[in-house]
VOZAGU-87592 format. One record per residue (C-alpha): residue in three letters; x, y, z. Coordinates in steps of 0.001 Angstrom, whole numbers. Each point is the difference from the previous one (the first is absolute). Layout:
BEGIN
@type: ALA&xx: X&yy: Y&zz: Z
...
! end
This chain:
BEGIN
@type: MET&xx: 101360&yy: 98434&zz: 81560
@type: THR&xx: -3574&yy: -588&zz: -1335
@type: ALA&xx: -2871&yy: -2120&zz: 1061
@type: THR&xx: 814&yy: -2460&zz: -2543
@type: THR&xx: 3537&yy: -518&zz: 1204
@type: SER&xx: 197&yy: -3704&zz: 689
@type: PRO&xx: 3393&yy: -1583&zz: -840
@type: LEU&xx: 1307&yy: 821&zz: 3793
@type: LEU&xx: -3239&yy: -1340&zz: 1569
@type: ASN&xx: 237&yy: -3278&zz: -2258
@type: ALA&xx: 3536&yy: -486&zz: 951
@type: ALA&xx: -865&yy: 382&zz: 3835
@type: LEU&xx: -2924&yy: -2555&zz: -508
@type: ASN&xx: 2197&yy: -2383&zz: -1689
@type: ALA&xx: 2958&yy: 498&zz: 2537
@type: LEU&xx: -2906&yy: -807&zz: 2825
@type: ASN&xx: -1374&yy: -2784&zz: -1868
@type: GLN&xx: 3531&yy: -1775&zz: -135
@type: VAL&xx: -2&yy: -162&zz: 3686
@type: ILE&xx: -3898&yy: -483&zz: 833
@type: LEU&xx: -763&yy: -2915&zz: -2314
@type: GLY&xx: -3397&yy: -438&zz: -1386
@type: LYS&xx: -1812&yy: 2865&zz: 1537
@type: ALA&xx: 103&yy: 2542&zz: -2865
@type: HIS&xx: -3361&yy: 1394&zz: 1049
@type: THR&xx: 914&yy: 301&zz: 3751
@type: VAL&xx: 3234&yy: 1685&zz: -846
@type: ARG&xx: -1766&yy: 2452&zz: -2325
@type: LEU&xx: -2182&yy: 1035&zz: 2821
@type: ALA&xx: 2843&yy: 586&zz: 2269
@type: LEU&xx: 1753&yy: 2208&zz: -2413
@type: THR&xx: -3331&yy: 1742&zz: -398
@type: CYS&xx: -395&yy: 937&zz: 3559
@type: LEU&xx: 3547&yy: 1313&zz: -14
@type: LEU&xx: -684&yy: 2287&zz: -2986
@type: ALA&xx: -3163&yy: 1134&zz: 1468
@type: GLU&xx: 1806&yy: 1102&zz: 3200
@type: GLY&xx: -2030&yy: -2258&zz: 2083
@type: HIS&xx: 890&yy: -2690&zz: 2596
@type: LEU&xx: -297&yy: -3744&zz: -432
@type: LEU&xx: -1381&yy: -2614&zz: 2186
@type: LEU&xx: 1086&yy: -3521&zz: -539
@type: GLU&xx: -2151&yy: -2680&zz: 1547
@type: ASP&xx: 1081&yy: -3631&zz: -406
@type: LEU&xx: 1248&yy: -3036&zz: 1686
@type: PRO&xx: 3669&yy: -4&zz: 1401
@type: GLY&xx: 2607&yy: -1057&zz: -2634
@type: MET&xx: -1865&yy: 1174&zz: -3067
@type: GLY&xx: 2505&yy: 2477&zz: -1190
@type: LYS&xx: -1421&yy: 3411&zz: 1664
@type: THR&xx: 3498&yy: 1195&zz: 1175
@type: THR&xx: 1670&yy: -950&zz: -3371
@type: LEU&xx: -2671&yy: 2109&zz: -1782
@type: ALA&xx: 590&yy: 2907&zz: 2261
@type: HIS&xx: 3691&yy: -83&zz: -209
@type: ALA&xx: -2&yy: -425&zz: -3715
@type: LEU&xx: -2302&yy: 2976&zz: -338
@type: ALA&xx: 2611&yy: 2321&zz: 1820
@type: GLN&xx: 2925&yy: -1348&zz: -1923
@type: VAL&xx: -1452&yy: 343&zz: -3407
@type: CYS&xx: -916&yy: 3729&zz: 762
@type: GLY&xx: 3395&yy: 642&zz: 1822
@type: LEU&xx: -1563&yy: 1029&zz: 3127
@type: GLU&xx: 1119&yy: -113&zz: 3557
@type: TYR&xx: -1375&yy: -3173&zz: 1723
@type: LYS&xx: -755&yy: -844&zz: 3797
@type: ARG&xx: -1788&yy: -2816&zz: 1377
@type: VAL&xx: -1706&yy: -169&zz: 3426
@type: GLN&xx: -1242&yy: -3176&zz: 1590
@type: PHE&xx: -3214&yy: 826&zz: 1912
@type: THR&xx: -514&yy: -2094&zz: 3258
@type: SER&xx: -2211&yy: 242&zz: 2880
@type: ASP&xx: 2507&yy: 2054&zz: 2123
@type: LEU&xx: 902&yy: 2471&zz: -2696
@type: LEU&xx: -282&yy: 3731&zz: 1309
@type: PRO&xx: -929&yy: 3209&zz: -2196
@type: ALA&xx: 3554&yy: 1192&zz: 882
@type: ASP&xx: 1489&yy: -2954&zz: -1747
@type: LEU&xx: -1158&yy: 1036&zz: -3304
@type: ILE&xx: -279&yy: 3759&zz: 234
@type: GLY&xx: 3111&yy: 725&zz: 2339
@type: ALA&xx: 477&yy: 1683&zz: 3111
@type: SER&xx: 1251&yy: 3402&zz: 1454
@type: ILE&xx: 3100&yy: -702&zz: 2313
@type: PHE&xx: 1658&yy: 2325&zz: 2169
@type: ASP&xx: 3436&yy: 1204&zz: -1081
@type: PRO&xx: 2034&yy: 940&zz: 2981
@type: LYS&xx: 2748&yy: 2025&zz: -2132
@type: THR&xx: -2833&yy: 2345&zz: -1463
@type: THR&xx: -2388&yy: -505&zz: 2994
@type: THR&xx: -2947&yy: -321&zz: -2513
@type: PHE&xx: -2001&yy: -2923&zz: -1354
@type: GLN&xx: 980&yy: -1309&zz: -3365
@type: PHE&xx: -2471&yy: -1793&zz: -2167
@type: HIS&xx: 1488&yy: -3271&zz: -1303
@type: ARG&xx: -1941&yy: -1249&zz: -2959
@type: GLY&xx: -1313&yy: -3569&zz: -54
@type: PRO&xx: -200&yy: -2346&zz: -3107
@type: LEU&xx: -3335&yy: 1607&zz: -949
@type: PHE&xx: 2180&yy: 2592&zz: -1755
@type: THR&xx: 642&yy: -1767&zz: -3293
@type: GLN&xx: -1278&yy: 159&zz: -3688
@type: VAL&xx: -1412&yy: -3615&zz: 289
@type: LEU&xx: -874&yy: -1551&zz: 3222
@type: LEU&xx: -1086&yy: -3658&zz: 475
@type: ALA&xx: -2304&yy: -464&zz: 3003
@type: ASP&xx: 432&yy: -3653&zz: 298
@type: GLU&xx: -2921&yy: -1774&zz: 1637
@type: LEU&xx: -1867&yy: 3229&zz: 912
@type: ASN&xx: -2733&yy: -1802&zz: 1549
@type: ARG&xx: 2157&yy: -1850&zz: 2577
@type: THR&xx: 604&yy: 3254&zz: 1927
@type: THR&xx: -2567&yy: 1948&zz: 2346
@type: PRO&xx: -2190&yy: 2808&zz: -1210
@type: LYS&xx: 1861&yy: 2354&zz: 1716
@type: ALA&xx: 3279&yy: -685&zz: -2086
@type: GLN&xx: -2167&yy: -219&zz: -3152
@type: SER&xx: -1174&yy: 3561&zz: 756
@type: ALA&xx: 3453&yy: 1389&zz: -432
@type: LEU&xx: -246&yy: -554&zz: -3871
@type: LEU&xx: -3287&yy: 1891&zz: -332
@type: GLU&xx: 1329&yy: 3644&zz: -218
@type: ALA&xx: 3102&yy: -1134&zz: -1842
@type: MET&xx: -2232&yy: -1813&zz: -2738
@type: GLU&xx: -2450&yy: 2802&zz: -366
@type: GLU&xx: 2122&yy: 3091&zz: 521
@type: LYS&xx: 3425&yy: -1201&zz: -1049
@type: GLN&xx: 1456&yy: 1436&zz: 3327
@type: ILE&xx: -51&yy: -837&zz: 3711
@type: SER&xx: -369&yy: 2268&zz: 3173
@type: MET&xx: 2146&yy: -308&zz: 2827
@type: ASP&xx: 423&yy: 2443&zz: 2986
@type: GLY&xx: -2109&yy: 2674&zz: -1745
@type: LYS&xx: 2180&yy: -162&zz: -3107
@type: SER&xx: -826&yy: -1403&zz: -3460
@type: TYR&xx: 2607&yy: -1944&zz: -1849
@type: PRO&xx: -513&yy: -726&zz: -3774
@type: LEU&xx: 650&yy: -3521&zz: -1212
@type: PRO&xx: 2134&yy: -642&zz: -3167
@type: LYS&xx: -1603&yy: 106&zz: -3402
@type: PRO&xx: -1270&yy: -2302&zz: -1236
@type: PHE&xx: -1294&yy: -1668&zz: 3276
@type: PHE&xx: -1469&yy: -3312&zz: -857
@type: VAL&xx: -1316&yy: -2459&zz: 2726
@type: ILE&xx: -347&yy: -3594&zz: -873
@type: ALA&xx: -1716&yy: -1791&zz: 2806
@type: THR&xx: -261&yy: -3738&zz: 256
@type: GLN&xx: -2706&yy: -1848&zz: 1953
@type: ASN&xx: -667&yy: -3630&zz: 773
@type: PRO&xx: -3703&yy: -1211&zz: -31
@type: GLN&xx: -2030&yy: 816&zz: 2926
@type: SER&xx: -514&yy: -3629&zz: 580
@type: GLN&xx: 3544&yy: -291&zz: 1083
@type: SER&xx: 1116&yy: 158&zz: 3564
@type: GLY&xx: 1479&yy: 3261&zz: 1470
@type: THR&xx: -1673&yy: 2316&zz: -2316
@type: PHE&xx: -1988&yy: 3275&zz: 677
@type: HIS&xx: -2380&yy: 1259&zz: -2004
@type: LEU&xx: 644&yy: 3197&zz: -2234
@type: PRO&xx: -2588&yy: 2663&zz: 496
@type: GLU&xx: -1756&yy: 1482&zz: -2841
@type: SER&xx: 1881&yy: 3191&zz: 321
@type: GLN&xx: 3222&yy: -1848&zz: -401
@type: LEU&xx: -1231&yy: -1911&zz: -3028
@type: ASP&xx: -1360&yy: 3003&zz: -1597
@type: ARG&xx: 3465&yy: 1515&zz: -153
@type: PHE&xx: 1086&yy: -2807&zz: -2335
@type: LEU&xx: -820&yy: 819&zz: -3790
@type: LEU&xx: 240&yy: -3813&zz: -1048
@type: ARG&xx: -277&yy: -3227&zz: 1617
@type: ILE&xx: 1349&yy: -3145&zz: -1726
@type: SER&xx: 1157&yy: -3293&zz: 571
@type: LEU&xx: 2451&yy: -2357&zz: -1931
@type: GLY&xx: -1519&yy: -3532&zz: 804
@type: TYR&xx: 1491&yy: -3207&zz: -666
@type: PRO&xx: 2264&yy: -467&zz: -3055
@type: ASP&xx: -1105&yy: -2032&zz: -3032
@type: PRO&xx: 1438&yy: -3309&zz: -626
@type: ALA&xx: 2439&yy: 1196&zz: -2519
@type: VAL&xx: 1253&yy: 2752&zz: 2165
@type: GLU&xx: 286&yy: -2112&zz: 2774
@type: ARG&xx: 1907&yy: -2794&zz: -1700
@type: ALA&xx: 2607&yy: 2900&zz: -1225
@type: MET&xx: 217&yy: 900&zz: 3591
@type: LEU&xx: 666&yy: -3485&zz: 1237
@type: GLN&xx: 2715&yy: -215&zz: -2591
@type: GLY&xx: 1774&yy: 2941&zz: 1396
@type: ARG&xx: -1468&yy: 3245&zz: -1445
@type: ASN&xx: 55&yy: 1666&zz: 3407
@type: GLY&xx: -1612&yy: 3538&zz: -39
@type: ARG&xx: 2218&yy: 1131&zz: 2893
@type: GLN&xx: 3269&yy: -1063&zz: -1986
@type: LEU&xx: -1622&yy: 1829&zz: -3192
@type: LEU&xx: -513&yy: 3050&zz: 2119
@type: LEU&xx: 3706&yy: 258&zz: 611
@type: GLN&xx: 321&yy: 339&zz: -3747
@type: LEU&xx: -2475&yy: 2788&zz: -506
@type: LYS&xx: 1026&yy: 3362&zz: -1268
@type: PRO&xx: -1897&yy: 3358&zz: 273
@type: VAL&xx: -1961&yy: 592&zz: -3080
@type: LEU&xx: -1483&yy: 3419&zz: 947
@type: SER&xx: 1777&yy: 2885&zz: 1873
@type: PRO&xx: -1866&yy: 1826&zz: 2751
@type: ALA&xx: -250&yy: 2955&zz: -2244
@type: GLU&xx: -1405&yy: -2002&zz: -2870
@type: LEU&xx: -2580&yy: -1717&zz: 2335
@type: LYS&xx: -945&yy: 3581&zz: 1491
@type: ALA&xx: -542&yy: 1012&zz: -3793
@type: LEU&xx: -2129&yy: -2975&zz: -586
@type: GLN&xx: -2269&yy: 572&zz: 3242
@type: HIS&xx: -600&yy: 3546&zz: -1186
@type: LEU&xx: -1387&yy: -1347&zz: -3225
@type: VAL&xx: -2704&yy: -2152&zz: 1614
@type: PRO&xx: -2563&yy: 2959&zz: 838
@type: GLN&xx: 354&yy: 1106&zz: -3788
@type: ILE&xx: -1437&yy: -3145&zz: -1183
@type: LYS&xx: -3175&yy: 1065&zz: -1590
@type: MET&xx: -3637&yy: -1394&zz: 845
@type: THR&xx: -3031&yy: 776&zz: -1921
@type: ASP&xx: -3336&yy: 810&zz: 1579
@type: ALA&xx: -1433&yy: -3347&zz: -1114
@type: LEU&xx: 2957&yy: -1677&zz: 1859
@type: LEU&xx: -658&yy: 2004&zz: 3014
@type: ASP&xx: -3684&yy: -1022&zz: -302
@type: TYR&xx: 1035&yy: -3738&zz: 53
@type: ILE&xx: 2170&yy: 703&zz: 3051
@type: GLN&xx: -2774&yy: 1759&zz: 1767
@type: ARG&xx: -2344&yy: -2918&zz: -661
@type: LEU&xx: 2299&yy: -2186&zz: 1524
@type: ILE&xx: 480&yy: 2142&zz: 3193
@type: ALA&xx: -3564&yy: 320&zz: 368
@type: CYS&xx: -474&yy: -3777&zz: -303
@type: THR&xx: 2069&yy: -533&zz: 3006
@type: ARG&xx: -1919&yy: 2324&zz: 2030
@type: GLU&xx: -3633&yy: -1097&zz: -1364
@type: HIS&xx: 375&yy: -3700&zz: -531
@type: GLU&xx: -1983&yy: -2251&zz: 2483
@type: ARG&xx: 2939&yy: -2151&zz: 740
@type: CYS&xx: 2303&yy: 3029&zz: 1004
@type: GLN&xx: 130&yy: 1326&zz: 3496
@type: VAL&xx: 2577&yy: 2619&zz: -532
@type: GLY&xx: 828&yy: 1200&zz: -3573
@type: LEU&xx: 2812&yy: 2080&zz: -1427
@type: SER&xx: 893&yy: 3295&zz: 1805
@type: PRO&xx: 865&yy: 2983&zz: -1958
@type: ARG&xx: 3679&yy: -750&zz: 822
@type: GLY&xx: -715&yy: -3512&zz: -1669
@type: ALA&xx: -1501&yy: 1672&zz: -3029
@type: LEU&xx: 3062&yy: 2159&zz: -369
@type: ALA&xx: 2189&yy: -3094&zz: 385
@type: LEU&xx: -1756&yy: -1757&zz: -2731
@type: VAL&xx: 587&yy: 2794&zz: -2461
@type: ARG&xx: 3626&yy: 464&zz: 902
@type: ALA&xx: 653&yy: -3744&zz: -56
@type: ALA&xx: -1875&yy: -244&zz: -3617
@type: GLN&xx: 2194&yy: 3052&zz: -1329
@type: SER&xx: 3182&yy: -1759&zz: 1377
@type: TRP&xx: -992&yy: -3390&zz: -1840
@type: ALA&xx: -857&yy: 1777&zz: -3078
@type: LEU&xx: 3493&yy: 1619&zz: -3
@type: LEU&xx: 1476&yy: -3493&zz: 466
@type: GLN&xx: -1626&yy: -902&zz: -3082
@type: GLY&xx: 1604&yy: 2846&zz: -2066
@type: ARG&xx: -3141&yy: 2035&zz: -426
@type: GLY&xx: -995&yy: 3553&zz: 779
@type: PHE&xx: -3687&yy: -753&zz: 813
@type: VAL&xx: -1844&yy: -2532&zz: 2160
@type: LEU&xx: -2359&yy: -2682&zz: -1171
@type: PRO&xx: -2611&yy: -1913&zz: 1681
@type: GLU&xx: 2532&yy: -2831&zz: 252
@type: ASP&xx: 2351&yy: 1916&zz: 1782
@type: VAL&xx: -2713&yy: 510&zz: 2720
@type: GLN&xx: -768&yy: -3534&zz: 71
@type: ALA&xx: 3481&yy: -1198&zz: 316
@type: VAL&xx: 526&yy: 2031&zz: 3287
@type: PHE&xx: -3664&yy: -88&zz: 1253
@type: VAL&xx: 405&yy: -3071&zz: 2217
@type: ALA&xx: 3485&yy: 1069&zz: 1297
@type: VAL&xx: -1222&yy: 3518&zz: 1050
@type: ALA&xx: -3519&yy: -969&zz: 1344
@type: GLY&xx: 652&yy: -3511&zz: 1557
@type: HIS&xx: 1354&yy: 1189&zz: 3272
@type: ARG&xx: -2485&yy: 3043&zz: 286
@type: LEU&xx: -3316&yy: -1647&zz: -471
@type: VAL&xx: -1994&yy: -1795&zz: 2703
@type: GLY&xx: -2364&yy: -2592&zz: -1201
@type: ARG&xx: -2945&yy: -1463&zz: 1836
@type: HIS&xx: 1103&yy: -3410&zz: -915
@type: GLU&xx: 2770&yy: 42&zz: -2372
@type: GLN&xx: 3656&yy: 835&zz: 459
@type: GLY&xx: 1158&yy: 3408&zz: -1539
@type: GLU&xx: 1733&yy: -1406&zz: -2943
@type: ALA&xx: -2853&yy: -2403&zz: -1090
@type: LEU&xx: -2499&yy: 2809&zz: 434
@type: ALA&xx: 2254&yy: 2266&zz: -2020
@type: ARG&xx: 142&yy: -2616&zz: -2935
@type: LEU&xx: -3983&yy: -335&zz: 277
@type: LEU&xx: -587&yy: 3590&zz: -335
@type: LEU&xx: 2420&yy: 575&zz: -2744
@type: SER&xx: -1936&yy: -2723&zz: -1960
@type: GLN&xx: -3129&yy: 1745&zz: 465
@type: VAL&xx: 805&yy: 3680&zz: -906
@type: ASP&xx: -312&yy: 96&zz: -3747
@type: VAL&xx: 2420&yy: 2115&zz: -2215
@type: VAL&xx: -2353&yy: 2313&zz: -1917
@type: GLY&xx: 804&yy: 2595&zz: -2524
@type: VAL&xx: 4027&yy: -161&zz: 741
@type: ASN&xx: 2000&yy: 313&zz: -3167
@type: ARG&xx: 3038&yy: -2223&zz: -312
@type: ALA&xx: 2136&yy: 2875&zz: -1397
@type: ALA&xx: 1075&yy: 3262&zz: 1273
! end
């Protein structure tokens, strides 16, 4: 495969858009996150199609998929697994929990306690879990798609900054436009379409595409633009907390992945702009604005200077 290989990715996007109607940009961001080997946070009201999107991504890529409903009484062992005494061998045997899968849907992540939320931290960062002094590697790829309801809803717990920072992108589906909603009311049901969805990529093909992402080129002028954006998040008077180095690396990786989805072997400013809000919105802390609104404001105030539009 080369950096300009796009037929497979176009086929995957087309298949996803047949299930998630009218949300082409959001679907592209979700696939961008998977290609960049990050984790995805879907924040929206119930019933917007978050679970359908997660299941569709797994099916299109031919990946093993498990769903865990996060509730207030969920324990870390319910997710990781537990060591159980085997009287036949007189030893403890580790029984793996649902965390050991390629795509994990952590449904309504913010409805569980911080203790249970923390069980995901090592898995998301290190791609392994530790139990009884041993480390157990997770399957490859390992992709967490977490959904959360708005904080204004009852029964939710705030996700700490350390947890939010583990997610490469945060996106929302939002309400459908009238034409799409009419199609849904007439019987075009995403869940039913999901049953007909066939794999477009194999796990091996996905892995090969993921390996291409770091090879997408960036010029010095493009990196200058990215650094101006990052500096603006740290120095702007409306920012209380800007992007960390991990957030900066996330922006680079997401922009490279977006460029690959466009069929290019190099990053343009438009690629950075396309992913900036999804990368920075949940990491920025504003003095007045919410993170996404602040990210849009900063994006509009940093000029693209001296960046060529060709590789």
